[in-house]
Backbone as CSV, one residue per row, in Angstrom:
resi,resn,N_x,N_y,N_z,CA_x,CA_y,CA_z,C_x,C_y,C_z
1,MET,28.443,9.302,-10.517,29.018,8.041,-10.930,27.932,6.960,-11.092
2,ASN,27.149,6.711,-10.023,26.089,5.701,-10.133,24.959,6.142,-11.044
3,GLU,24.835,7.463,-11.271,23.815,7.920,-12.235,24.150,7.436,-13.641
4,ASP,25.432,7.260,-13.966,25.826,6.732,-15.279,25.359,5.280,-15.431
5,ILE,25.442,4.533,-14.348,24.981,3.149,-14.366,23.464,3.102,-14.519
6,LEU,22.766,3.955,-13.772,21.301,4.006,-13.865,20.839,4.419,-15.254
7,ALA,21.591,5.265,-15.921,21.208,5.744,-17.254,21.142,4.600,-18.254
8,ARG,21.872,3.504,-17.997,21.873,2.361,-18.919,20.707,1.406,-18.680
9,VAL,19.945,1.633,-17.599,18.777,0.809,-17.311,17.626,1.301,-18.186
10,GLU,17.068,0.416,-18.997,16.014,0.844,-19.929,14.866,1.574,-19.231
11,LEU,14.485,1.112,-18.072,13.385,1.713,-17.332,13.636,3.191,-17.026
12,PHE,14.912,3.562,-16.881,15.281,4.937,-16.546,15.829,5.721,-17.726
13,SER,15.699,5.180,-18.925,16.325,5.761,-20.120,15.801,7.149,-20.494
14,THR,14.640,7.522,-20.018,14.074,8.825,-20.370,14.292,9.873,-19.277
15,LEU,14.985,9.512,-18.212,15.221,10.471,-17.132,16.344,11.440,-17.478
16,SER,16.205,12.660,-16.996,17.221,13.681,-17.230,18.452,13.383,-16.366
17,PRO,19.606,13.996,-16.689,20.796,13.787,-15.849,20.558,14.159,-14.380
18,LYS,19.818,15.228,-14.135,19.527,15.636,-12.750,18.649,14.595,-12.053
19,GLU,17.641,14.095,-12.747,16.762,13.083,-12.167,17.571,11.810,-11.847
20,LEU,18.463,11.427,-12.749,19.296,10.251,-12.510,20.209,10.449,-11.298
21,LYS,20.769,11.657,-11.188,21.644,11.954,-10.070,20.869,11.882,-8.745
22,ASP,19.652,12.440,-8.743,18.807,12.384,-7.543,18.423,10.952,-7.210
23,LEU,18.090,10.157,-8.227,17.722,8.766,-8.013,18.901,7.959,-7.474
24,ALA,20.090,8.240,-7.977,21.293,7.516,-7.535,21.528,7.687,-6.033
25,LYS,21.104,8.811,-5.492,21.260,9.053,-4.032,20.416,8.078,-3.211
26,SER,19.411,7.478,-3.824,18.531,6.541,-3.127,19.137,5.137,-3.023
27,GLY,20.201,4.897,-3.771,20.813,3.562,-3.792,22.075,3.499,-2.982
28,GLN,22.661,2.315,-2.989,23.896,2.075,-2.250,24.722,0.985,-2.919
29,GLU,26.020,1.077,-2.750,26.900,0.058,-3.285,27.028,-1.071,-2.271
30,ARG,26.978,-2.292,-2.763,27.101,-3.473,-1.899,28.145,-4.410,-2.500
31,THR,28.816,-5.147,-1.636,29.778,-6.153,-2.100,29.329,-7.527,-1.610
32,TYR,29.583,-8.525,-2.447,29.207,-9.900,-2.150,30.399,-10.794,-2.480
33,PRO,30.911,-11.534,-1.499,32.030,-12.445,-1.800,31.553,-13.620,-2.663
34,ALA,32.467,-14.189,-3.422,32.141,-15.347,-4.259,31.444,-16.409,-3.416
35,GLY,30.378,-16.970,-3.972,29.611,-18.016,-3.288,28.426,-17.495,-2.501
36,SER,28.355,-16.197,-2.274,27.234,-15.675,-1.500,26.008,-15.466,-2.403
37,VAL,24.842,-15.535,-1.773,23.571,-15.405,-2.493,23.096,-13.964,-2.400
38,LEU,22.844,-13.346,-3.575,22.289,-11.990,-3.581,20.810,-12.051,-3.240
39,PHE,20.094,-12.990,-3.861,18.710,-13.265,-3.497,18.300,-14.620,-4.001
40,LYS,17.251,-15.191,-3.372,16.766,-16.523,-3.713,15.391,-16.447,-4.360
41,GLN,15.141,-17.395,-5.223,13.833,-17.528,-5.846,12.785,-17.636,-4.741
42,GLY,11.700,-16.882,-4.882,10.636,-16.890,-3.894,10.742,-15.796,-2.850
43,ASP,11.960,-15.196,-2.715,12.119,-14.075,-1.778,11.279,-12.894,-2.242
44,ALA,10.914,-12.038,-1.305,10.270,-10.775,-1.671,11.292,-9.941,-2.450
45,GLY,10.833,-9.259,-3.486,11.731,-8.420,-4.266,12.103,-7.176,-3.489
46,SER,13.379,-7.076,-3.096,13.795,-5.949,-2.268,14.338,-4.788,-3.069
47,GLY,14.559,-4.970,-4.353,15.070,-3.875,-5.160,15.762,-4.324,-6.429
48,LEU,16.347,-3.358,-7.096,17.046,-3.560,-8.358,18.548,-3.613,-8.085
49,TYR,19.236,-4.516,-8.754,20.682,-4.655,-8.656,21.304,-4.366,-10.023
50,ILE,22.378,-3.593,-10.021,23.158,-3.392,-11.239,24.565,-3.863,-10.912
51,ILE,25.035,-4.851,-11.662,26.364,-5.409,-11.396,27.423,-4.403,-11.879
52,LYS,28.315,-4.015,-10.986,29.387,-3.092,-11.323,30.674,-3.871,-11.643
53,SER,30.927,-4.952,-10.901,32.080,-5.798,-11.182,31.785,-7.201,-10.687
54,GLY,32.454,-8.186,-11.292,32.246,-9.575,-10.936,31.196,-10.244,-11.793
55,LYS,30.849,-11.460,-11.428,29.917,-12.249,-12.218,28.981,-13.030,-11.291
56,VAL,27.714,-13.113,-11.660,26.727,-13.880,-10.904,26.116,-14.966,-11.769
57,ARG,25.625,-16.007,-11.130,24.912,-17.093,-11.801,23.434,-16.970,-11.464
58,ILE,22.593,-17.089,-12.478,21.145,-16.981,-12.299,20.555,-18.380,-12.474
59,GLU,19.825,-18.840,-11.427,19.253,-20.185,-11.451,17.777,-20.137,-11.099
60,GLN,17.068,-21.133,-11.616,15.625,-21.199,-11.352,15.213,-22.640,-11.122
61,ALA,14.396,-22.861,-10.115,13.817,-24.175,-9.849,12.472,-24.214,-10.576
62,ILE,12.410,-24.964,-11.643,11.173,-25.050,-12.427,10.266,-26.147,-11.833
63,HIS,10.871,-27.254,-11.416,10.137,-28.348,-10.789,10.606,-28.492,-9.354
64,PRO,9.690,-28.568,-8.393,10.081,-28.623,-6.990,10.945,-29.830,-6.629
65,ASP,10.798,-30.935,-7.363,11.557,-32.149,-7.023,12.881,-32.263,-7.780
66,ARG,13.261,-31.248,-8.518,14.522,-31.263,-9.258,15.427,-30.119,-8.814
67,ALA,16.690,-30.253,-9.131,17.660,-29.189,-8.807,17.382,-27.946,-9.653
68,GLU,17.884,-26.834,-9.192,17.750,-25.600,-9.962,18.484,-25.716,-11.289
69,GLU,17.946,-25.088,-12.297,18.588,-25.047,-13.613,19.246,-23.689,-13.786
70,THR,20.450,-23.701,-14.353,21.130,-22.436,-14.596,20.533,-21.770,-15.834
71,LEU,20.075,-20.529,-15.661,19.507,-19.780,-16.764,20.581,-18.984,-17.493
72,GLY,21.647,-18.633,-16.783,22.721,-17.863,-17.392,23.548,-17.160,-16.340
73,THR,24.356,-16.236,-16.819,25.199,-15.453,-15.930,24.980,-13.983,-16.242
74,ALA,25.416,-13.129,-15.335,25.337,-11.682,-15.543,26.629,-11.083,-15.019
75,GLY,27.043,-9.992,-15.659,28.283,-9.330,-15.280,28.131,-7.828,-15.300
76,PRO,29.256,-7.120,-15.332,29.241,-5.654,-15.260,28.257,-5.007,-16.250
77,GLY,27.403,-4.139,-15.689,26.424,-3.430,-16.494,25.074,-4.118,-16.561
78,ASP,25.009,-5.384,-16.176,23.737,-6.117,-16.236,22.830,-5.719,-15.075
79,VAL,21.531,-5.743,-15.348,20.498,-5.327,-14.386,19.705,-6.545,-13.959
80,LEU,19.485,-6.655,-12.648,18.708,-7.764,-12.094,17.589,-7.212,-11.235
81,GLY,16.386,-7.717,-11.426,15.291,-7.405,-10.511,14.599,-6.076,-10.685
82,GLU,14.623,-5.488,-11.881,14.004,-4.173,-12.022,12.498,-4.224,-11.828
83,MET,11.851,-5.345,-12.113,10.412,-5.416,-11.933,10.027,-5.394,-10.454
84,ALA,10.972,-5.738,-9.579,10.704,-5.667,-8.131,10.397,-4.250,-7.684
85,LEU,10.858,-3.269,-8.467,10.567,-1.878,-8.130,9.099,-1.539,-8.345
86,LEU,8.445,-2.319,-9.217,7.087,-1.969,-9.648,6.010,-2.901,-9.117
87,ASP,6.365,-4.143,-8.824,5.342,-5.060,-8.320,5.833,-5.679,-7.018
88,ASP,4.966,-6.382,-6.365,5.317,-7.010,-5.096,5.377,-8.527,-5.230
89,LEU,5.708,-8.994,-6.425,5.785,-10.428,-6.654,7.128,-10.969,-6.173
90,PRO,7.168,-12.259,-5.800,8.434,-12.836,-5.339,9.448,-12.975,-6.482
91,ARG,10.708,-13.119,-6.112,11.782,-13.301,-7.086,11.526,-14.560,-7.891
92,SER,11.760,-14.485,-9.199,11.506,-15.621,-10.084,12.739,-16.501,-10.269
93,ALA,13.887,-16.094,-9.712,15.116,-16.870,-9.829,16.017,-16.551,-8.651
94,SER,17.038,-17.383,-8.485,18.067,-17.157,-7.473,19.319,-16.628,-8.152
95,VAL,20.053,-15.766,-7.458,21.275,-15.182,-7.993,22.393,-15.368,-6.976
96,THR,23.482,-15.995,-7.434,24.631,-16.292,-6.584,25.888,-15.713,-7.204
97,ALA,26.748,-15.122,-6.381,28.012,-14.564,-6.863,28.952,-15.702,-7.238
98,GLU,29.406,-15.729,-8.492,30.413,-16.702,-8.918,31.810,-16.186,-8.622
99,GLU,31.949,-14.871,-8.606,33.189,-14.177,-8.279,32.816,-13.133,-7.233
100,ASP,33.817,-12.469,-6.676,33.498,-11.337,-5.809,32.739,-10.316,-6.654
101,VAL,31.642,-9.812,-6.120,30.753,-8.929,-6.881,30.575,-7.604,-6.138
102,THR,30.591,-6.523,-6.909,30.179,-5.218,-6.410,28.944,-4.846,-7.225
103,ALA,27.900,-4.453,-6.527,26.647,-4.113,-7.187,26.083,-2.826,-6.607
104,PHE,25.344,-2.104,-7.457,24.578,-0.958,-6.992,23.180,-1.463,-6.713
105,LEU,22.701,-1.246,-5.502,21.366,-1.699,-5.101,20.465,-0.488,-4.932
106,LEU,19.332,-0.516,-5.606,18.309,0.512,-5.449,17.131,-0.162,-4.730
107,PRO,17.034,0.022,-3.402,15.968,-0.641,-2.645,14.583,-0.153,-3.080
108,VAL,13.631,-1.060,-3.086,12.280,-0.746,-3.546,11.646,0.370,-2.729
109,TRP,11.818,0.378,-1.393,11.193,1.399,-0.564,11.809,2.780,-0.842
110,GLU,13.106,2.824,-1.113,13.753,4.088,-1.451,13.257,4.586,-2.815
111,PHE,13.140,3.657,-3.743,12.655,4.015,-5.087,11.230,4.551,-5.024
112,ARG,10.382,3.895,-4.253,8.988,4.337,-4.157,8.871,5.683,-3.452
113,ASN,9.709,5.932,-2.461,9.744,7.264,-1.826,10.187,8.307,-2.843
114,PHE,11.164,7.953,-3.649,11.645,8.873,-4.686,10.519,9.190,-5.663
115,LEU,9.769,8.189,-6.074,8.649,8.418,-7.014,7.574,9.298,-6.397
116,ARG,7.314,9.129,-5.117,6.301,9.964,-4.448,6.697,11.442,-4.492
117,SER,7.982,11.712,-4.410,8.433,13.111,-4.436,8.742,13.602,-5.849
118,HIS,8.727,12.690,-6.838,8.968,13.054,-8.251,7.937,12.335,-9.130
119,PRO,6.649,12.650,-9.001,5.617,11.890,-9.723,5.736,11.965,-11.249
120,ASP,6.352,13.005,-11.756,6.525,13.121,-13.215,7.425,12.014,-13.762
121,ILE,8.306,11.502,-12.938,9.187,10.408,-13.360,8.378,9.145,-13.602
122,ALA,7.335,8.927,-12.809,6.474,7.762,-12.997,5.847,7.782,-14.393
123,LEU,5.452,8.962,-14.862,4.877,9.068,-16.204,5.909,8.711,-17.276
124,LYS,7.148,9.138,-17.092,8.206,8.801,-18.046,8.432,7.287,-18.079
125,MET,8.408,6.662,-16.898,8.612,5.231,-16.823,7.448,4.457,-17.428
126,LEU,6.249,4.965,-17.265,5.081,4.314,-17.878,5.211,4.303,-19.402
127,ALA,5.757,5.361,-19.977,5.954,5.413,-21.417,6.939,4.315,-21.859
128,VAL,7.991,4.103,-21.099,8.966,3.049,-21.410,8.285,1.682,-21.332
129,LEU,7.509,1.458,-20.269,6.819,0.176,-20.112,5.800,-0.049,-21.215
130,SER,5.126,1.009,-21.634,4.153,0.902,-22.708,4.841,0.484,-24.016
131,ARG,6.009,1.056,-24.290,6.761,0.672,-25.492,7.172,-0.803,-25.425
132,ARG,7.606,-1.232,-24.255,7.976,-2.644,-24.072,6.801,-3.562,-24.347
133,LEU,5.648,-3.194,-23.810,4.451,-4.012,-24.002,4.060,-4.075,-25.469
134,ARG,4.086,-2.930,-26.142,3.760,-2.919,-27.574,4.717,-3.816,-28.370
135,LYS,6.009,-3.745,-28.021,7.004,-4.565,-28.695,6.734,-6.047,-28.460
136,ALA,6.422,-6.399,-27.222,6.133,-7.797,-26.886,4.881,-8.281,-27.601
137,GLU,3.870,-7.429,-27.670,2.630,-7.806,-28.355,2.863,-7.993,-29.855
138,SER,3.672,-7.146,-30.456,3.919,-7.275,-31.901,4.716,-8.546,-32.188
139,ARG,5.617,-8.959,-31.271,6.356,-10.210,-31.475,5.430,-11.410,-31.339
140,SER,4.447,-11.336,-30.444,3.551,-12.471,-30.234,2.609,-12.690,-31.417
141,HIS,2.446,-11.657,-32.269,1.578,-11.793,-33.432,2.335,-12.216,-34.670
142,ASP,3.662,-12.302,-34.570,4.481,-12.716,-35.739,4.435,-14.201,-35.950
């Protein structure tokens, strides 16, 4: 079931059904009541979230002396924090549940353990990231 959700994440788009099923075992379903904070800007990135139901608001404090600005919302099928799986940088925005939310959480430490036991998956993911970089570079030259 959660492997179907992971299959829609671009980073995992080249994984086989078995690899997705194995990866899904590393995650867990979490629920957040409306008004609760999934994570705050500046927090350590603890993992990737995929919204299964409900809606969240994404906000960012651009200037320290001003209130956070709303960047948008995310709902079922949307992915939050996938870069936290790959780097150790702090969260770039805050995410708050606007409605009751159910999300699939793939913790960074579980993901990294999974990669250590499946190193070939890292190569597949590098290919996806390389395509993203090429796409971004070609847009910057337009």
